[in-house]
N, C-alpha and C positions, 0 to 999 in steps of 0.2 A: 357626371360631375361628382367629385368626392366632397364630403362634408368634413371639415376639420373638427376634431373633438377638443374642447377646451380642457385644460388641466384639472379644473375643479370637477367637471363631469367625469373625466377619466378616473379620478380618485374615488368618486362615488360608485362607479361601475366596479372597480377593483374591490371595494369594501363589500359590495353586494355578493361578489363571487367568493368572498372569504380570502382575499389576497391582499397582502400589504408588502410594501417595499421601502427599505430604509438604507441609507449609506452607512458604512462602518468608518468611523473617523480615525485618523492618525495611524493608518496601516503602514508598517514599515516593510514587511516581508510576508510572502505566502510561500510555503514549502509543500510540495506534493511529492510523496515518497511512494515508489512502487518497489516490487521485488528486484527490479533490475536497474532502476535509475532514480535520480532525485532532480526535481525541477524546482528552481528557486526564482521567484518573481519579486524583484525589488521595487518598492514604491508604487504598488498597484492601486487602482481604485476598486473597492469592494462594496458590493451591495448585497443585502440579505433580503431574500424574497420569501415571505411566509405564506404558504398556501395551505390553509386549513390545518395548521399545526405542523406541517412539514417545512423545514427550512432548506432553502437552496441558496448557495452563494455564487455570485457572479463576479469574476475577477477579470479586470480589463487593464490594459496598459502596463507600463513598467518594463524594466530590463529583465529579460529572461535568460537564465543560464541553466544548462543541463549537464549532469555528470553521471556516469555509470557507477553503480555501487557494486563493490566486490561481494559476491555471495559467499558466505561462510557456512559450511555444512555442520549442523549440530547433530551429534549422534547420542541418543539417550543411553544412559548407563545400563538400562535393562537389556537393550539390544546387544551391547558389548558382552554382558554376562551370558546372555543366551548363546551367542556365537562361540564364546570360550567354552561353555558347558557342552555344546553339541560337538565340538571338534577336539576337546581335550587340550586346547592350546591356552597360552597365557592371556591375561587381560590385554596386555600391550599388543600381542600379535593379533588378537581379535579386533581391537580398535583400528590398527593399521589396515587390516583387510577390509573393514567396513568403510574406511576412508577411501581406499582404492576402488571400492565398488559403489561409491556414492550413497552409502547407507543401505544398500540392498542386502537384506539378511541372507537370502538363499544364495546369492552370488558369492557373498563373503564366506559362507560355510563351504561351498563347493571349492572356492579358491584355496582355503586352508586344508581341505581334505585332499586336494590334488597335490599338495606340497609335502606329502608324507615321505 
């Protein structure tokens, strides 16, 4: 037979373990961004659980929408100059080669050297 734990007793047990839980009021939206997608949760219920100084958020309910995020390659200027210097080509040609090679320096240099 299982014994039910009353809420007051449960709260005392949580405090002894260094755990506290509170609801976050008036949450309109939670957004989770990854490198490939964005998840938006409208009107969720959010609880903050504090376990010995570490905060954990629990998100439940709400309308969930997901969308993929277009990845944009960012090429550092130092990489562009390095490829241009190594190949004797212009900055514009070096940037274009790096974009074609997804930022891979060695591939971009080889690509430009093979176009002599």
